[in-house]
C-alpha positions as CSV (number, residue, x, y, z in Angstrom):
1,M,0.0,0.0,0.0
2,K,2.9,2.4,0.8
3,K,4.3,1.7,-2.6
4,H,1.1,2.7,-4.3
5,L,0.8,5.8,-2.2
6,L,4.4,6.8,-3.1
7,Y,3.7,6.3,-6.9
8,F,0.5,8.3,-6.7
9,S,2.3,11.1,-4.9
10,V,5.1,11.2,-7.4
11,L,2.5,11.1,-10.3
12,C,0.6,14.0,-8.7
13,L,3.8,16.0,-8.3
14,V,4.8,15.5,-11.9
15,F,1.4,16.6,-13.2
16,S,1.2,19.7,-11.0
17,T,4.7,20.9,-12.0
18,S,4.2,20.2,-15.7
19,C,1.2,22.5,-16.0
20,Y,3.2,25.7,-16.3
21,K,2.0,28.3,-18.8
22,D,4.4,30.7,-20.4
23,E,3.0,34.0,-21.6
24,V,3.4,34.8,-25.3
25,I,5.6,37.8,-25.9
26,D,3.8,40.0,-28.5
27,T,6.6,42.5,-29.0
28,K,10.1,43.2,-27.7
29,P,10.3,46.2,-25.4
30,G,11.8,49.4,-26.8
31,E,11.6,51.0,-30.2
32,S,10.8,49.0,-33.2
33,L,12.5,49.0,-36.6
34,D,10.7,50.5,-39.6
35,S,10.1,48.2,-42.6
36,V,11.7,48.4,-45.9
37,T,9.9,50.6,-48.4
38,N,9.5,50.6,-52.2
39,L,10.0,46.8,-52.5
40,Q,10.1,45.8,-56.1
41,A,10.8,42.6,-58.1
42,Q,11.9,42.7,-61.7
43,V,12.4,39.6,-63.9
44,S,15.4,39.4,-66.2
45,E,15.8,36.1,-68.1
46,N,16.5,33.5,-65.3
47,D,16.9,36.0,-62.5
48,I,14.7,38.1,-60.3
49,L,16.1,41.4,-59.1
50,L,14.7,42.4,-55.7
51,S,15.2,46.0,-54.7
52,W,14.1,48.1,-51.7
53,D,14.8,51.2,-49.6
54,L,16.0,50.8,-46.1
55,P,14.6,53.0,-43.3
56,S,16.3,56.4,-43.1
57,T,16.5,56.4,-39.3
58,Y,17.0,53.7,-36.6
59,P,16.5,53.6,-32.9
60,S,19.6,54.7,-30.9
61,S,20.2,51.1,-29.6
62,V,20.7,49.7,-33.1
63,I,24.3,48.7,-34.1
64,Q,24.9,49.7,-37.7
65,P,25.2,48.5,-40.4
66,V,21.9,46.5,-40.5
67,S,21.1,43.3,-42.3
68,V,18.2,42.2,-44.4
69,Q,16.4,38.8,-44.1
70,I,14.6,37.4,-47.2
71,E,12.1,34.5,-47.1
72,V,11.4,32.9,-50.4
73,R,8.1,31.0,-51.1
74,I,7.6,29.1,-54.4
75,N,4.1,28.0,-55.1
76,G,3.2,28.7,-51.5
77,N,6.0,26.5,-50.1
78,K,8.9,27.9,-48.1
79,E,12.1,27.2,-49.9
80,G,15.1,26.6,-47.7
81,G,16.1,28.8,-44.8
82,A,16.0,32.5,-44.7
83,I,18.6,34.4,-46.7
84,V,20.5,37.0,-44.6
85,I,22.5,39.8,-46.3
86,A,24.7,42.0,-44.2
87,D,26.0,45.6,-44.6
88,N,22.9,47.7,-45.5
89,P,21.9,45.9,-48.7
90,E,19.4,47.4,-51.0
91,S,19.1,44.7,-53.6
92,Y,19.3,40.9,-54.1
93,I,19.4,38.7,-57.2
94,F,17.4,35.4,-57.0
95,S,18.9,33.3,-59.8
96,T,16.7,30.3,-60.2
97,Y,13.6,31.8,-61.7
98,D,11.1,29.5,-63.5
99,P,8.1,31.3,-65.2
100,E,5.9,28.3,-64.4
101,N,6.1,28.9,-60.7
102,E,4.6,31.6,-58.4
103,Y,7.1,33.5,-56.2
104,R,6.6,35.5,-53.0
105,F,9.5,37.3,-51.3
106,T,9.2,38.7,-47.8
107,V,11.9,41.2,-46.8
108,K,12.7,42.2,-43.2
109,V,15.2,44.6,-41.7
110,M,17.3,42.8,-39.1
111,A,19.6,44.6,-36.7
112,N,21.8,43.9,-33.6
113,I,21.0,46.0,-30.6
114,E,22.9,47.0,-27.5
115,T,21.4,45.2,-24.5
116,T,22.6,44.5,-21.0
117,E,19.8,42.0,-20.2
118,P,21.2,38.5,-20.2
119,H,17.9,36.9,-21.2
120,V,16.9,39.3,-24.0
121,S,17.9,38.7,-27.6
122,D,20.2,41.2,-29.1
123,L,18.4,40.8,-32.5
124,L,15.6,43.1,-33.6
125,Y,13.4,42.5,-36.7
126,S,11.1,44.8,-38.6
127,L,7.7,43.7,-39.9
128,G,8.0,42.1,-43.3
129,E,7.1,43.5,-46.7
130,T,6.1,41.1,-49.3
131,V,6.2,41.2,-53.1
132,G,4.9,38.5,-55.5
133,L,5.4,37.4,-59.1
C-alpha cells in the first residue's frame, strides 16, 4: 500500500509541476524597426532582381550596419532557410527563376541592438514587406 501511495504522490507531483504556462511575448520592449519601403521585383531572363529602400533612421540602440532577411516562397511553399544579407543591402538577385512557378519574397530589416539584459535577444526585426510574381 505504501508503494502505491508513493507512486500516486510522485505522479501528482509530476502533473502539477508540468502545468506551467508561459505568456506569449507579443513585442520586444523598446523602439521597433521600420520596414523596408518601395519593395520591387523585376524579372530578367532566369533572374529576379529584388530592390528596396532601407529606413532612413534607426533607434539609438541599433548597431549599424543593419542586415536584411529574405524569405522565399515558391508556389506557397517555403524554400530553404532565410537568406540574410549584411552591410545595409538594398538589392538581391534570386537566380533560379522559372516562369511556371509563383514566387513570393518577404523582406525584413534585421539589426543587432545593444542590450545588457542576459535573457533578452540582441536581434531586432522589422515587420516584413512582401512582393509576389
